N, C-alpha and C positions, 0 to 999 in steps of 0.2 A: 351310687354313692360308694366311693372306694373305702377299703378297710381303714386307711388313714382318716379319711373324711368322718368315717363312722365313730372312730375312737375320739376326735375333736368333738364332734356333735353330742356325744355321750357326756364328755368333760363338761361342756357348756351346759347342757341339761341339768347336770348336778348343782352347777353353780346357780342357775336360774331357779331351781327348787329352793335350794338352802336360802336365797335371797328373800324368797317368797314366804317361807317358815319364819325367818328373822323378822321379816316387816309385821307378820301377825303377832310375834311376841312383843315387840317394842311398839307397835302402832296403836294399840288400843288404848284408850282413856284411862282405863283402870289399871294399866300395866305401871308396874313398880318400875322406875327408871334405873334402880339398882339391881333389877332382876339378873340372876345368874343365866348367861347364854346357853341354849342347849348345845347338842352336840352338832347342829346345823353350822355353827360358827366353825368347828373343827373340820368338818367336811367341806365347809367354803375354803378355808385355807389350803387345805390339802388339794382341792381341785384347781383352785387359782395357781398353785404351784405346778400342777401337772400342765396345766394351760401354757405356762411358760416353758417347760421343759420341752414342749414340741418344738419350738425354736431353737433353744439353747440347752440341751441335755446336760445333766451333772456327768461328770466323768465317771466311768465305771471302774471298779477295783482293777479290773485286767489292764485299762488303758494306762493306770499308774505303773504298770510292769511293763509298758511298751507294746502292747496290743493295738494296733491301730483300730480307730472307729468302725472301719468298713467291715471288720471281721466279727464285729458283734451283732446280735439279733436285731433285725430291721425295727422293732418296736423302740430300740434306744437311739435309733439315728435321728438326727434334725430332720425335720419335714421340709418339703418345698413347696411354697404357695405362689400361686398365679391366679389371676382374674380371668374369666372367660372372655370379657370385653379386651383384655391386653395380656395374652398369654405370655407374649415375650417378657414382661415385665416380672420381677421378683417381688413378690408381696409379703415375703418375710419379714420385712421392717414394718409394714402397716400392721400384720397380725401380732408382731413382737410388742410394737407400741400399745397396742390394744390390751393385750395380755398383761403386759407390765403394770398397765393402768389399773386393770381388775386386781392384781395381786397387791398393788399398791394401797388401793382403797380398801382391801381387806385386812391388810396390817394396820392402817389407820384405825378401822373399825375396832380392831382387837385393843390397840393402845386406848382409844376414847372409853371402851368398856371397861379397861383395867382402871383408868382413872376415875370412873364413875363408882366401881366396886370398892376402890381405896379411899374414897373421899368420906370425911369425917361426918358422922350423922347429926353433928351439932347445928344450931340454928344459923341464920345468915348465908347459908350457901345456895338459897333458892336460885338466884339468877343464874350463878355459874352452873347449877345443875341442868337448868333449862339450856342454856348454851351447849354443855356436853351433850345432851340428850339430842339436840338439833345437829350438832356435828356428827354424831353418831348416825342419825338419819340421812346425813348427805353422804357420808362415806358409803353407806349401804346402797344408796340410790346411784351413786357412781360407779360402783362394782356392778350392780344390775345393769345400768344402761350400756356401758361399755361390753358386757357379756352378751348383751341383746344384738348388739350391733355385729358382732362376730357370727353370733348364732344365726342371724338373719341372712347373711351372706352364705354361710355352710347350708343351711336350710334350703336356700332358693337353688343350690348348687352353682352359685355365681363364684365361689373360691374354690380353685382346684387345688387339692391337697393330695401329695403324693410322697413316698418313700425317697429319700436321696439314693442316687444309684452312684457308688464310687465315691473317690475321694476327688472333690473338686479344687 
């Protein structure tokens, strides 16, 4: 496994670990639907953002001053993705779509959690609370499912990940 693959692998492992922790927090029947999320939610958002950064990194401060991306350290360069079955194909779009879906699901999860937390505790909101709890569960399941798809490809060494060389 290359250095680039190892970095992606570690990021995906963090995402899956956080998803598992959050599932335990909200999955038990005794869990308060308004429970405050743990630090796992923050770690999950950070890791999901890192995953997207592998395809489309944010601009570095030096880039705003005109320094070309190729002059930056390799860890800040976008990665190249291909598949062992189709090495000539660019799999960055595949990886980017899956990564963006993970990040979108995490952002939805946070929004839903905030809706639950800001919900008045008065009576009459039982059905809506159950619906929000279900939406939270689905957002978490979506993030986990897409992360597992990428994780499996990286784990099986089917996805070839390397640093870009030069400016294409």
